[in-house]
C-alpha beads as a LAMMPS data file, in Angstrom:
LAMMPS data file: protein, C-alpha beads

174 atoms
173 bonds

1 atom types
1 bond types

-500.0 500.0 xlo xhi
-500.0 500.0 ylo yhi
-500.0 500.0 zlo zhi

Masses

1 110.0

Atoms # bond

1 1 1 210.061 174.647 324.857
2 1 1 209.853 170.846 324.751
3 1 1 207.535 170.924 327.821
4 1 1 205.171 173.312 326.023
5 1 1 205.052 171.024 322.980
6 1 1 204.281 167.978 325.160
7 1 1 201.546 169.908 326.995
8 1 1 200.057 171.095 323.684
9 1 1 200.084 167.504 322.398
10 1 1 198.295 166.235 325.496
11 1 1 195.633 168.931 325.150
12 1 1 195.124 168.009 321.494
13 1 1 194.702 164.327 322.355
14 1 1 192.322 165.161 325.219
15 1 1 190.256 167.279 322.840
16 1 1 189.793 164.257 320.560
17 1 1 188.084 162.051 323.143
18 1 1 185.038 160.319 321.699
19 1 1 181.629 161.621 322.827
20 1 1 180.614 158.017 323.537
21 1 1 183.473 157.556 326.006
22 1 1 182.690 160.911 327.629
23 1 1 179.002 159.923 328.011
24 1 1 179.969 156.675 329.768
25 1 1 182.277 158.614 332.077
26 1 1 179.571 161.124 332.916
27 1 1 176.927 158.414 333.409
28 1 1 179.282 156.640 335.788
29 1 1 179.254 159.709 338.001
30 1 1 175.522 160.455 338.007
31 1 1 174.511 160.514 341.682
32 1 1 171.370 161.058 343.697
33 1 1 170.806 161.367 347.435
34 1 1 167.762 160.552 349.551
35 1 1 167.471 161.986 353.062
36 1 1 165.656 159.345 355.127
37 1 1 163.004 160.551 357.543
38 1 1 160.377 159.008 359.774
39 1 1 156.725 160.035 359.359
40 1 1 157.179 162.696 362.078
41 1 1 160.088 164.247 360.141
42 1 1 162.883 162.815 362.315
43 1 1 166.091 162.412 360.312
44 1 1 167.275 158.778 360.372
45 1 1 169.939 158.685 357.670
46 1 1 170.618 158.937 353.985
47 1 1 171.036 156.901 350.849
48 1 1 173.202 157.672 347.848
49 1 1 172.611 156.020 344.477
50 1 1 175.083 156.242 341.622
51 1 1 175.415 154.593 338.250
52 1 1 178.565 152.483 338.025
53 1 1 179.376 150.179 335.115
54 1 1 175.772 149.642 333.988
55 1 1 174.383 149.115 337.490
56 1 1 173.192 151.273 340.367
57 1 1 175.262 151.199 343.547
58 1 1 173.236 152.221 346.605
59 1 1 174.873 153.189 349.877
60 1 1 172.527 153.385 352.865
61 1 1 173.486 154.722 356.270
62 1 1 170.925 154.885 359.075
63 1 1 170.855 156.036 362.697
64 1 1 168.101 156.307 365.297
65 1 1 166.184 153.222 364.154
66 1 1 164.951 150.453 366.414
67 1 1 167.288 147.517 366.867
68 1 1 166.554 144.640 364.522
69 1 1 166.435 143.631 360.898
70 1 1 164.653 145.958 358.460
71 1 1 163.780 145.403 354.816
72 1 1 165.091 148.132 352.529
73 1 1 163.944 148.768 348.964
74 1 1 164.057 151.317 346.183
75 1 1 160.466 152.317 345.431
76 1 1 159.143 153.499 342.108
77 1 1 157.787 156.977 342.978
78 1 1 159.768 159.894 344.350
79 1 1 157.226 160.870 346.983
80 1 1 157.338 160.286 350.743
81 1 1 154.093 161.382 352.363
82 1 1 153.363 160.129 355.869
83 1 1 152.129 158.531 357.834
84 1 1 152.578 155.290 355.851
85 1 1 154.668 156.433 352.844
86 1 1 152.286 154.621 350.466
87 1 1 152.914 157.548 348.104
88 1 1 156.293 155.946 347.236
89 1 1 154.450 153.238 345.289
90 1 1 155.693 149.681 344.921
91 1 1 159.222 148.422 344.530
92 1 1 161.230 149.645 341.545
93 1 1 160.576 146.809 339.104
94 1 1 161.148 147.783 335.453
95 1 1 161.684 144.122 334.459
96 1 1 158.335 142.927 335.925
97 1 1 159.856 140.208 338.122
98 1 1 158.437 139.010 341.417
99 1 1 159.962 140.007 344.733
100 1 1 163.106 138.618 346.263
101 1 1 166.468 137.107 345.457
102 1 1 165.231 133.712 346.709
103 1 1 162.100 133.816 344.538
104 1 1 162.609 131.861 341.269
105 1 1 160.652 134.627 339.477
106 1 1 162.580 137.476 341.126
107 1 1 164.062 139.810 342.113
108 1 1 162.720 143.320 341.599
109 1 1 165.364 145.804 340.465
110 1 1 164.855 147.693 343.747
111 1 1 165.243 144.729 346.106
112 1 1 168.109 145.283 348.529
113 1 1 169.554 143.389 351.490
114 1 1 168.108 143.879 354.944
115 1 1 169.582 146.437 357.272
116 1 1 170.768 144.887 360.530
117 1 1 170.419 147.719 363.027
118 1 1 172.419 147.315 366.220
119 1 1 171.842 148.458 369.789
120 1 1 173.148 151.887 368.790
121 1 1 170.371 152.297 366.174
122 1 1 172.874 152.305 363.313
123 1 1 173.736 150.320 360.209
124 1 1 175.419 150.901 356.894
125 1 1 175.214 148.864 353.718
126 1 1 176.416 149.160 350.153
127 1 1 174.678 147.129 347.486
128 1 1 174.628 146.971 343.688
129 1 1 171.328 146.813 341.825
130 1 1 172.363 144.996 338.619
131 1 1 171.166 146.322 335.297
132 1 1 169.739 149.533 336.724
133 1 1 170.419 152.903 335.148
134 1 1 170.429 156.367 336.601
135 1 1 167.981 157.484 333.899
136 1 1 165.626 154.642 334.847
137 1 1 165.909 155.417 338.540
138 1 1 165.441 159.147 338.089
139 1 1 162.610 158.924 335.557
140 1 1 159.677 161.329 335.315
141 1 1 158.202 160.474 338.719
142 1 1 161.523 159.825 340.480
143 1 1 162.266 157.157 343.082
144 1 1 162.483 156.780 346.848
145 1 1 164.304 154.571 349.313
146 1 1 162.059 152.995 351.941
147 1 1 163.016 151.263 355.191
148 1 1 160.454 148.749 356.480
149 1 1 159.569 147.724 360.043
150 1 1 160.475 144.043 359.657
151 1 1 162.979 141.819 357.919
152 1 1 162.531 141.029 354.228
153 1 1 162.196 137.250 353.728
154 1 1 163.638 137.648 350.189
155 1 1 160.907 135.584 348.530
156 1 1 157.312 136.631 349.258
157 1 1 155.796 138.827 346.559
158 1 1 155.303 141.793 346.552
159 1 1 157.402 143.026 349.515
160 1 1 158.996 140.101 351.335
161 1 1 156.619 140.366 354.303
162 1 1 158.749 143.284 355.472
163 1 1 155.906 145.097 357.186
164 1 1 155.037 148.769 357.334
165 1 1 157.142 151.569 355.929
166 1 1 158.922 153.350 358.787
167 1 1 161.300 155.689 356.938
168 1 1 161.433 157.155 353.459
169 1 1 163.595 159.475 351.375
170 1 1 163.165 160.850 347.857
171 1 1 166.195 160.658 345.565
172 1 1 167.372 164.068 344.306
173 1 1 170.210 164.643 341.845
174 1 1 173.454 165.696 343.500

Bonds

1 1 1 2
2 1 2 3
3 1 3 4
4 1 4 5
5 1 5 6
6 1 6 7
7 1 7 8
8 1 8 9
9 1 9 10
10 1 10 11
11 1 11 12
12 1 12 13
13 1 13 14
14 1 14 15
15 1 15 16
16 1 16 17
17 1 17 18
18 1 18 19
19 1 19 20
20 1 20 21
21 1 21 22
22 1 22 23
23 1 23 24
24 1 24 25
25 1 25 26
26 1 26 27
27 1 27 28
28 1 28 29
29 1 29 30
30 1 30 31
31 1 31 32
32 1 32 33
33 1 33 34
34 1 34 35
35 1 35 36
36 1 36 37
37 1 37 38
38 1 38 39
39 1 39 40
40 1 40 41
41 1 41 42
42 1 42 43
43 1 43 44
44 1 44 45
45 1 45 46
46 1 46 47
47 1 47 48
48 1 48 49
49 1 49 50
50 1 50 51
51 1 51 52
52 1 52 53
53 1 53 54
54 1 54 55
55 1 55 56
56 1 56 57
57 1 57 58
58 1 58 59
59 1 59 60
60 1 60 61
61 1 61 62
62 1 62 63
63 1 63 64
64 1 64 65
65 1 65 66
66 1 66 67
67 1 67 68
68 1 68 69
69 1 69 70
70 1 70 71
71 1 71 72
72 1 72 73
73 1 73 74
74 1 74 75
75 1 75 76
76 1 76 77
77 1 77 78
78 1 78 79
79 1 79 80
80 1 80 81
81 1 81 82
82 1 82 83
83 1 83 84
84 1 84 85
85 1 85 86
86 1 86 87
87 1 87 88
88 1 88 89
89 1 89 90
90 1 90 91
91 1 91 92
92 1 92 93
93 1 93 94
94 1 94 95
95 1 95 96
96 1 96 97
97 1 97 98
98 1 98 99
99 1 99 100
100 1 100 101
101 1 101 102
102 1 102 103
103 1 103 104
104 1 104 105
105 1 105 106
106 1 106 107
107 1 107 108
108 1 108 109
109 1 109 110
110 1 110 111
111 1 111 112
112 1 112 113
113 1 113 114
114 1 114 115
115 1 115 116
116 1 116 117
117 1 117 118
118 1 118 119
119 1 119 120
120 1 120 121
121 1 121 122
122 1 122 123
123 1 123 124
124 1 124 125
125 1 125 126
126 1 126 127
127 1 127 128
128 1 128 129
129 1 129 130
130 1 130 131
131 1 131 132
132 1 132 133
133 1 133 134
134 1 134 135
135 1 135 136
136 1 136 137
137 1 137 138
138 1 138 139
139 1 139 140
140 1 140 141
141 1 141 142
142 1 142 143
143 1 143 144
144 1 144 145
145 1 145 146
146 1 146 147
147 1 147 148
148 1 148 149
149 1 149 150
150 1 150 151
151 1 151 152
152 1 152 153
153 1 153 154
154 1 154 155
155 1 155 156
156 1 156 157
157 1 157 158
158 1 158 159
159 1 159 160
160 1 160 161
161 1 161 162
162 1 162 163
163 1 163 164
164 1 164 165
165 1 165 166
166 1 166 167
167 1 167 168
168 1 168 169
169 1 169 170
170 1 170 171
171 1 171 172
172 1 172 173
173 1 173 174
């Protein structure tokens, strides 16, 4: 009998959780995935974005890319039309900063570290985009993750001299 009373008490307390706390919990678990593809449709990886503590954590895992350093950015439009993926628009930049962590007027909200692809064509990175929100990322026109041909120099506006767009994936809610 005592066990039933304790269980009933726990259910009553759980039922009194504030909506504000529940909203923060739910926002912290909002996730989106982007399947990364080359212009010819070849699958080269995926990215997962999730809101965590008032920021967006992005996990990128690639395979089948050329060895070397590749700039990686969140772009402002959820569209990936080849051959150049220009349809993804510019970098996600809701705060109107210039490009790059080394730029005194930067960075864009969507600026991420370079991928360092090894001989095996693979790399994996996890990065936090401070101040980003899931609602901002997944706005009316969505967002995409783009991998560039060259390294990002982290300072040259608008794209860090990172070259052409070689892979792209549109974020979709999970």
